[in-house]
LOKESE-890542 format. One line per 2 residues: number of its first residue (from 1); their letters; for each residue y negated, z, x of C-alpha. Coordinates in Angstrom, 2 decimals, decimal comma. Example, Ala and Ser with C-alpha at 12.3 -4.5 7.8 and 13.67 -1.06 7.14 Angstrom:
REM residues 2
1	AS	4,50 7,80 12,30  1,06 7,14 13,67
This chain:
REM residues 390
1	MA	-32,40 32,94 -32,33  -30,06 29,93 -32,47
3	QN	-27,05 32,22 -32,98  -28,87 34,06 -35,78
5	IH	-29,62 30,76 -37,56  -25,98 29,70 -37,13
7	DW	-24,76 32,97 -38,63  -27,10 32,66 -41,62
9	LN	-26,01 29,06 -42,21  -22,41 30,24 -42,14
11	LL	-23,17 32,98 -44,67  -25,25 30,89 -47,08
13	VR	-23,01 27,82 -47,03  -19,89 29,98 -47,45
15	WA	-21,53 31,75 -50,40  -22,47 28,42 -52,00
17	HL	-18,95 27,10 -51,38  -17,46 30,12 -53,12
19	IT	-19,81 29,81 -56,11  -19,30 26,09 -56,66
21	GI	-15,57 26,44 -56,04  -15,31 29,07 -58,76
23	MW	-17,21 26,79 -61,14  -15,00 23,78 -60,38
25	IG	-11,63 25,50 -60,37  -12,62 27,64 -63,33
27	SS	-13,42 24,60 -65,47  -10,20 22,92 -64,30
29	FY	-8,14 25,96 -65,28  -9,93 26,18 -68,62
31	FM	-9,38 22,57 -69,65  -5,75 22,53 -68,50
33	WL	-5,15 25,68 -70,56  -7,04 24,18 -73,49
35	DS	-4,96 20,99 -73,50  -1,72 22,97 -73,56
37	HL	-2,85 25,18 -76,48  -4,42 22,67 -78,86
39	EA	-2,87 22,56 -82,32  -2,90 19,91 -85,02
41	PK	-5,86 20,62 -87,32  -5,06 22,06 -90,75
43	PP	-5,80 20,24 -92,93  -5,54 17,04 -90,85
45	KE	-8,89 15,67 -89,75  -9,42 11,98 -89,01
47	GV	-9,93 11,24 -85,30  -9,15 14,81 -84,22
49	DG	-6,24 14,96 -81,78  -6,12 18,74 -81,57
51	SL	-8,07 21,85 -82,48  -8,33 25,47 -81,37
53	WM	-10,23 28,59 -82,38  -11,32 31,03 -79,65
55	VH	-13,27 34,26 -79,40  -15,35 35,34 -76,41
57	SG	-18,32 37,63 -75,80  -18,71 38,45 -79,48
59	GF	-18,79 34,78 -80,53  -16,24 32,57 -82,32
61	YQ	-15,77 29,00 -81,17  -13,87 26,00 -82,54
63	VE	-12,95 23,26 -80,08  -11,76 19,85 -81,24
65	KY	-10,30 17,07 -79,09  -11,09 13,51 -80,11
67	LI	-9,80 10,07 -79,26  -13,10 8,19 -79,26
69	KP	-13,36 5,16 -81,55  -15,47 1,98 -81,49
71	GF	-19,11 2,78 -82,11  -18,63 6,51 -81,55
73	VP	-20,95 7,84 -78,85  -22,06 11,50 -78,94
75	DT	-25,78 12,15 -78,75  -25,19 14,69 -75,99
77	LH	-22,15 14,54 -73,73  -21,63 17,16 -71,01
79	WF	-19,93 15,97 -67,83  -18,12 18,21 -65,35
81	KW	-18,66 16,51 -62,01  -21,25 18,23 -59,84
83	EA	-19,13 21,36 -59,42  -16,51 19,29 -57,57
85	TF	-19,12 17,42 -55,56  -20,95 20,46 -54,26
87	TW	-17,71 22,32 -53,59  -16,65 19,51 -51,25
89	IT	-20,09 19,17 -49,64  -20,39 22,88 -48,90
91	GF	-16,75 22,97 -47,76  -17,30 20,16 -45,28
93	ML	-20,53 21,79 -44,07  -18,60 25,02 -43,52
95	LW	-15,87 23,15 -41,66  -18,53 21,66 -39,43
97	IV	-20,37 24,95 -38,87  -17,28 27,04 -38,08
99	YY	-14,95 24,57 -36,38  -17,01 21,69 -35,00
101	TT	-20,13 23,42 -33,64  -18,64 26,47 -31,91
103	GG	-17,32 24,82 -28,77  -13,79 24,53 -30,16
105	IY	-13,15 28,27 -30,10  -11,58 28,15 -33,58
107	LV	-10,47 24,53 -33,43  -8,41 24,02 -30,28
109	DP	-5,91 26,12 -28,39  -5,01 25,08 -24,83
111	NI	-1,57 26,65 -25,31  -0,88 24,13 -28,08
113	AN	-2,55 20,89 -26,99  -4,84 19,82 -24,18
115	IT	-7,61 18,23 -26,25  -11,37 18,63 -26,15
117	PT	-13,42 19,95 -29,09  -14,86 16,45 -29,55
119	QG	-11,40 14,94 -29,76  -10,40 17,65 -32,22
121	TC	-13,43 16,90 -34,39  -12,57 13,18 -34,45
123	IG	-8,98 13,97 -35,39  -10,09 16,30 -38,19
125	VG	-12,62 13,92 -39,73  -10,29 10,94 -39,28
127	LL	-7,51 12,81 -41,07  -9,66 13,32 -44,18
129	AF	-10,38 9,59 -44,44  -6,89 8,31 -43,58
131	SW	-5,05 10,81 -45,78  -7,10 9,84 -48,84
133	FF	-6,26 6,15 -48,47  -2,56 6,97 -48,06
135	YD	-2,52 9,31 -51,04  -4,54 6,98 -53,27
137	LL	-2,56 3,84 -52,40  0,69 5,73 -52,97
139	YR	-0,20 6,80 -56,49  -1,74 3,44 -57,38
141	SK	1,52 1,72 -56,48  4,76 1,53 -58,43
143	LG	6,39 3,44 -55,58  4,21 6,42 -56,36
145	QG	5,26 6,78 -59,97  7,53 9,63 -61,05
147	KF	9,43 12,16 -58,98  10,11 9,72 -56,15
149	GN	6,39 9,26 -55,59  5,88 13,02 -55,59
151	AI	8,65 13,38 -53,00  6,87 10,87 -50,74
153	GL	3,58 12,72 -51,24  5,15 16,06 -50,34
155	AF	6,83 14,53 -47,28  3,44 13,24 -46,15
157	VA	1,88 16,70 -46,55  4,76 18,21 -44,55
159	LV	4,35 15,62 -41,80  0,58 16,19 -41,59
161	TY	1,01 19,98 -41,51  3,65 19,81 -38,79
163	GL	1,61 17,33 -36,76  -1,62 19,34 -36,98
165	SH	0,19 22,51 -35,88  0,93 20,75 -32,59
167	VF	-2,69 19,64 -32,12  -4,96 22,40 -33,49
169	SG	-4,95 26,17 -33,45  -3,00 27,69 -36,33
171	RA	-6,18 28,69 -38,10  -7,67 25,20 -37,80
173	TY	-4,40 23,63 -38,94  -4,53 25,56 -42,20
175	LH	-8,20 24,78 -42,86  -7,73 21,06 -42,23
177	VG	-4,80 20,87 -44,64  -7,05 22,59 -47,18
179	AM	-9,89 20,16 -46,42  -7,45 17,28 -46,93
181	FG	-6,48 18,60 -50,36  -10,14 19,19 -51,24
183	TW	-11,00 15,61 -50,26  -8,22 14,23 -52,45
185	MV	-9,38 16,40 -55,34  -13,06 15,41 -55,24
187	LN	-12,29 11,72 -54,77  -9,86 11,89 -57,69
189	VW	-12,85 13,00 -59,75  -15,25 10,32 -58,51
191	VH	-12,87 7,38 -58,00  -10,57 7,80 -60,99
193	IL	-11,42 10,45 -63,56  -15,16 9,84 -64,06
195	PN	-15,06 6,00 -63,84  -12,18 5,83 -66,33
197	QQ	-14,04 8,01 -68,78  -17,20 5,94 -68,36
199	KM	-15,28 2,72 -69,03  -13,96 4,20 -72,27
201	ID	-17,48 5,18 -73,36  -18,85 1,74 -72,45
203	AT	-16,15 0,11 -74,58  -17,08 2,17 -77,64
205	KR	-20,74 1,24 -77,16  -19,73 -2,42 -77,36
207	GE	-17,82 -1,70 -80,55  -14,46 -2,16 -78,84
209	VP	-11,35 -0,01 -78,94  -11,27 1,79 -75,58
211	DY	-8,27 1,49 -73,31  -6,61 4,85 -73,83
213	EL	-4,42 4,27 -70,77  -7,54 4,89 -68,68
215	GK	-7,69 8,39 -70,10  -4,03 8,98 -69,30
217	KG	-4,51 7,81 -65,72  -7,52 10,07 -65,31
219	KA	-5,54 12,98 -66,74  -2,74 12,34 -64,25
221	RS	-5,16 12,74 -61,35  -6,60 15,84 -63,01
223	VH	-3,09 17,31 -63,13  -2,70 16,52 -59,41
225	NS	-5,90 18,45 -58,76  -4,69 21,40 -60,77
227	YM	-1,48 21,71 -58,74  -3,51 21,77 -55,52
229	TL	-5,86 24,56 -56,63  -3,75 27,62 -55,76
231	PV	-2,75 26,34 -52,30  -6,40 25,50 -51,58
233	LF	-7,52 28,96 -52,70  -5,05 30,58 -50,31
235	IM	-6,19 28,37 -47,44  -9,81 29,39 -48,12
237	IS	-8,89 33,01 -47,28  -6,10 32,32 -44,78
239	NH	-8,21 33,22 -41,73  -7,87 36,87 -42,80
241	YP	-4,06 36,74 -42,46  -2,99 36,01 -38,86
243	AT	0,63 36,79 -39,71  0,64 33,38 -41,46
245	YG	-1,34 31,01 -39,24  -0,37 32,89 -36,07
247	HH	3,38 32,60 -36,72  5,29 30,36 -34,28
249	LN	6,44 28,38 -37,34  3,01 28,43 -38,99
251	WL	3,48 24,91 -40,38  6,59 26,04 -42,27
253	VL	4,83 29,19 -43,49  2,00 27,05 -44,89
255	LL	4,38 24,61 -46,58  6,21 27,49 -48,25
257	LI	2,87 28,93 -49,43  1,83 25,52 -50,79
259	FM	5,16 25,23 -52,60  4,86 28,77 -53,98
261	GA	1,31 28,14 -55,22  2,30 24,87 -56,87
263	MV	5,24 26,52 -58,65  3,05 29,34 -59,94
265	RH	0,53 26,77 -61,18  3,37 24,83 -62,83
267	TM	4,31 27,98 -64,72  0,70 28,45 -65,82
269	IT	0,39 24,84 -67,01  3,77 24,38 -68,71
271	NK	4,60 28,01 -69,57  8,08 27,38 -68,11
273	KE	8,96 30,70 -66,55  11,95 29,31 -64,64
275	AL	9,51 27,81 -62,12  8,83 31,37 -60,97
277	VP	12,35 31,58 -59,50  11,68 29,15 -56,61
279	AV	8,21 30,69 -56,21  9,65 34,19 -55,78
281	TA	12,36 32,81 -53,48  9,70 31,23 -51,27
283	LL	7,80 34,53 -51,20  10,90 36,46 -50,10
285	IL	11,56 33,95 -47,33  7,94 34,30 -46,19
287	MI	8,12 38,09 -46,16  11,27 38,00 -44,02
289	MT	9,86 35,32 -41,68  6,61 37,21 -41,05
291	NP	8,24 40,61 -40,57  6,54 42,00 -37,42
293	KA	9,81 43,48 -36,14  11,34 40,01 -36,13
295	AV	8,31 38,56 -34,40  8,16 40,99 -31,48
297	SS	10,74 40,49 -28,78  8,98 42,02 -25,80
299	SG	7,53 45,27 -27,16  9,17 48,64 -27,34
301	DQ	9,89 51,50 -25,00  11,70 49,29 -22,46
303	GP	10,30 49,50 -18,95  8,38 52,18 -17,06
305	PV	5,60 54,18 -18,72  2,26 52,41 -19,00
307	SI	-0,89 54,26 -18,00  -4,09 54,19 -20,04
309	SK	-5,93 52,91 -16,97  -3,68 49,83 -16,83
311	VA	-4,39 49,01 -20,47  -8,10 49,69 -19,96
313	EI	-8,10 47,13 -17,14  -6,57 44,52 -19,47
315	VQ	-9,09 45,33 -22,20  -11,94 45,01 -19,69
317	NR	-10,70 41,62 -18,44  -9,56 40,07 -21,72
319	CI	-11,25 41,73 -24,70  -14,57 43,33 -23,87
321	QC	-16,42 39,99 -23,56  -16,49 39,83 -27,38
323	HS	-15,48 43,30 -28,59  -18,34 45,26 -27,08
325	SH	-21,66 46,72 -28,10  -23,21 44,08 -25,81
327	PT	-20,91 41,01 -25,83  -21,21 38,55 -22,94
329	DD	-19,33 35,71 -24,69  -21,21 32,43 -25,10
331	VF	-20,39 32,22 -28,83  -20,15 35,79 -30,12
333	KV	-23,36 37,75 -29,62  -22,24 40,49 -32,00
335	AP	-18,79 42,10 -31,88  -16,49 40,30 -34,38
337	NG	-15,94 42,45 -37,48  -17,91 45,20 -35,73
339	VM	-14,88 46,12 -33,58  -15,98 47,43 -30,17
341	FD	-13,64 48,53 -27,39  -16,23 50,15 -25,13
343	EM	-14,19 53,34 -25,54  -10,39 53,34 -25,26
345	AT	-10,23 55,81 -28,15  -11,40 52,95 -30,40
347	FA	-8,75 50,66 -28,93  -6,12 53,27 -29,78
349	AY	-7,50 53,67 -33,30  -7,04 49,92 -33,85
351	SE	-3,54 49,90 -32,35  -1,81 48,48 -35,44
353	RV	-4,28 45,61 -35,66  -4,03 45,04 -31,92
355	QE	-0,23 44,93 -32,23  -0,49 42,27 -34,94
357	RV	-3,19 40,11 -33,34  -2,47 40,48 -29,61
359	VN	1,31 40,95 -29,52  2,90 39,58 -32,67
361	SK	0,84 36,54 -33,62  -0,99 36,10 -30,27
363	TM	-4,10 35,02 -32,16  -6,30 37,22 -30,00
365	PL	-8,09 36,63 -27,73  -9,34 33,79 -29,90
367	GN	-7,98 30,54 -28,53  -6,81 32,70 -25,60
369	KT	-10,27 32,06 -24,19  -9,87 34,81 -21,58
371	NM	-6,38 33,64 -20,54  -4,42 36,76 -21,44
373	TD	-0,89 36,43 -20,05  2,37 37,20 -21,83
375	EE	2,96 39,94 -19,26  -0,32 41,61 -20,26
377	RT	0,62 41,36 -23,93  3,93 43,04 -23,11
379	IV	2,14 45,86 -21,31  -0,16 46,43 -24,29
381	AR	2,83 46,42 -26,66  4,72 48,88 -24,47
383	WI	1,71 51,22 -24,27  1,29 51,15 -28,07
385	SQ	4,99 51,85 -28,57  5,11 54,66 -26,00
387	NI	1,88 56,40 -26,97  0,92 55,49 -30,52
389	HR	4,06 54,83 -32,56  5,97 57,90 -31,47
């Protein structure tokens, strides 16, 4: 019963996270696009900074951007804030459900660091708090202005990613970097963007000229958020791609993916196509790095023939606890992804996936919970090569 409740919480919170994330990132994309496409109104209109006509769903819309003036307060003003808030709340709940309440099976890997799940949880939560204060203080300071500040910020992200990869499992490393970005993004909204806009509105209510620099500062943080969106979206789905988080240089793979996502977003914001060159370069490097042939050093036809009974023994000792019609694992009560190795014919049918997860990336067994040895992985690889790939 407890496992069933846990699974339903995972499903419902993940669904809510996806919905609110679409709402938040969608509005961010829309307003960034809108700002870059506004045109001077013809004829000129007092107080209007830019205007744009659009068509959608059979309707025609005119949008105008204003610099608010003393005494000008709209009767109805729509704020975009709860999308960000609930995206972060559901994201943190999901982090807690998947990584902090499952006995560390996704969080820690004894082959990487000898830490307990509780220690891992403290490190993860502490990172979110500490990283925000570093990021915020950096960009509040004179040191954080311009390209030099961005270089420091990127160096910090690289240091965190590298450090986490030597503490957490690869999968948990990726998700915590994503959670760090998400925390920066939502606090940008609540600490900078919304308060600055409210201060401008309050000034107009008093009949004063608002401080337009507040709007510029809020916009700067909004731009930061926009550059983080594509990397965060990848990280949200990264658990489906073990070739990335399971790579022995997974921290470098993630940094290249973050860089690629930021460059693509830069192209979308500025319409400067030359930013696609470094993005494509990063993609080519990633494709070469994650090439399975380069990752496998022990597989192949080398060595004596491997019998099916030998592989079946390994499957029985290392895999069947989870991947069975009746799992005995303390966490998984249903076979993950419905994959069951009760019959060796099924194991053979999944040989390509087994090669990727067991041999290349070594991300299965999960957290190496059943202590599969490198020798056993070599035997499995040899059997696949001798009997499946011929």
